[in-house]
C-alpha positions as CSV (number, residue, x, y, z in Angstrom):
1,G,-13.9,4.2,18.8
2,N,-15.3,1.1,17.0
3,C,-17.6,3.4,15.0
4,V,-14.5,5.5,13.8
5,K,-12.8,2.3,12.8
6,K,-15.8,1.2,10.8
7,L,-16.1,4.5,9.1
8,T,-12.4,4.4,8.3
9,L,-12.7,1.0,6.6
10,Q,-15.8,2.2,4.8
11,Y,-13.9,5.2,3.5
12,A,-11.0,3.0,2.4
13,K,-13.4,0.7,0.5
14,L,-15.2,3.5,-1.3
15,F,-12.0,5.3,-2.2
16,N,-10.5,2.1,-3.6
17,A,-13.7,1.4,-5.5
18,M,-13.7,5.0,-6.8
19,D,-17.4,5.1,-5.8
20,I,-18.1,8.8,-5.6
21,E,-21.8,8.8,-4.7
22,P,-21.6,6.9,-1.3
23,L,-18.3,8.7,-0.7
24,K,-20.1,12.0,-0.9
25,Q,-22.6,10.8,1.7
26,M,-19.7,10.4,4.2
27,L,-18.6,14.1,3.9
28,L,-19.5,17.0,6.2
29,P,-20.4,20.3,4.5
30,E,-17.2,21.8,6.1
31,V,-15.0,18.9,5.1
32,S,-11.4,19.6,4.3
33,L,-8.7,17.7,2.5
34,E,-5.0,18.0,2.0
35,D,-2.2,15.8,0.8
36,S,1.5,16.0,0.0
37,F,0.8,17.3,-3.5
38,T,-2.3,19.4,-2.9
39,P,-2.7,22.6,-0.9
40,K,-5.6,22.4,1.6
41,I,-9.1,22.1,-0.1
42,S,-12.0,23.2,2.1
43,G,-15.8,22.7,1.6
44,F,-18.0,20.0,0.3
45,E,-18.1,20.9,-3.4
46,P,-14.3,21.5,-3.8
47,V,-13.5,18.2,-2.0
48,V,-16.0,16.3,-4.2
49,D,-14.5,18.0,-7.3
50,F,-11.1,16.8,-6.1
51,Y,-12.2,13.2,-5.8
52,T,-14.2,13.3,-9.1
53,S,-11.3,14.6,-11.1
54,L,-8.8,12.2,-9.4
55,F,-11.1,9.2,-10.2
56,K,-11.6,10.5,-13.8
57,S,-7.9,11.0,-14.4
58,V,-6.7,7.5,-13.6
59,K,-7.5,4.1,-15.2
60,V,-6.1,2.1,-12.2
61,L,-6.5,3.1,-8.6
62,H,-5.6,0.6,-6.0
63,F,-5.8,1.7,-2.3
64,E,-4.5,-0.9,0.1
65,P,-4.7,-0.2,3.8
66,Q,-1.7,-1.8,5.6
67,K,-2.8,-0.9,9.1
68,I,-5.6,1.1,10.7
69,A,-5.2,2.6,14.1
70,L,-7.3,4.9,16.3
71,V,-5.5,8.1,17.3
72,D,-8.3,9.3,19.5
73,K,-12.1,8.9,19.8
74,D,-12.7,11.0,16.6
75,T,-9.5,10.3,14.6
76,S,-8.0,7.4,12.8
77,M,-4.9,6.7,10.9
78,I,-4.4,4.5,7.8
79,R,-1.0,3.3,6.7
80,F,-1.5,2.5,3.1
81,K,-0.1,1.6,-0.3
82,L,-1.6,3.3,-3.3
83,Q,-1.3,2.7,-7.0
84,L,-2.4,5.3,-9.5
85,D,-1.8,3.9,-13.0
86,E,2.0,3.2,-13.2
87,N,2.7,5.3,-10.1
88,Y,3.1,3.7,-6.7
89,Y,2.9,5.5,-3.4
90,E,3.0,4.8,0.3
91,G,1.9,6.9,3.2
92,V,-0.4,7.7,6.0
93,D,-4.0,9.1,6.0
94,I,-5.2,10.9,9.1
95,L,-9.0,11.0,9.1
96,K,-11.0,13.1,11.6
97,F,-14.7,12.4,12.0
98,R,-17.6,14.3,13.5
99,S,-21.2,12.9,13.9
100,S,-20.1,9.8,11.9
101,K,-19.0,11.9,8.9
102,L,-15.6,12.9,7.6
103,L,-14.5,16.3,8.9
104,S,-10.9,16.3,7.5
105,L,-8.5,14.1,5.8
106,S,-4.7,14.7,5.7
107,A,-2.6,12.4,3.5
108,Y,1.2,12.3,3.8
109,L,2.5,10.2,1.0
110,H,5.6,9.7,-1.1
111,K,6.3,8.1,-4.4
112,K,7.9,4.7,-4.5
113,N,9.8,3.2,-7.3
114,M,8.4,-0.2,-7.9
115,V,10.2,-2.9,-9.7
């Protein structure tokens, strides 16, 4: 449990830092990712490509976890706020881990109008 929470915090930190190399180290070969704007992406290379192009496409990325909770022994949830350039989002990430690596990430987010 504690291990999953640590991994979740590590993921949040690396994503916020747009630090692709250590982020890659966290991914299983069969990792998958989906979010509200992206159909499911499966496999190490496609997921890495997704992060790489996201990080390249923005000048500002600010990922701010509001709350981290354990769903079960392998799964965590992050309630977050996210800024990508002038766009603000809030939502929830569901992260599933296996052998201390990320197996899947599902992000449910919506755009917020910030004043």
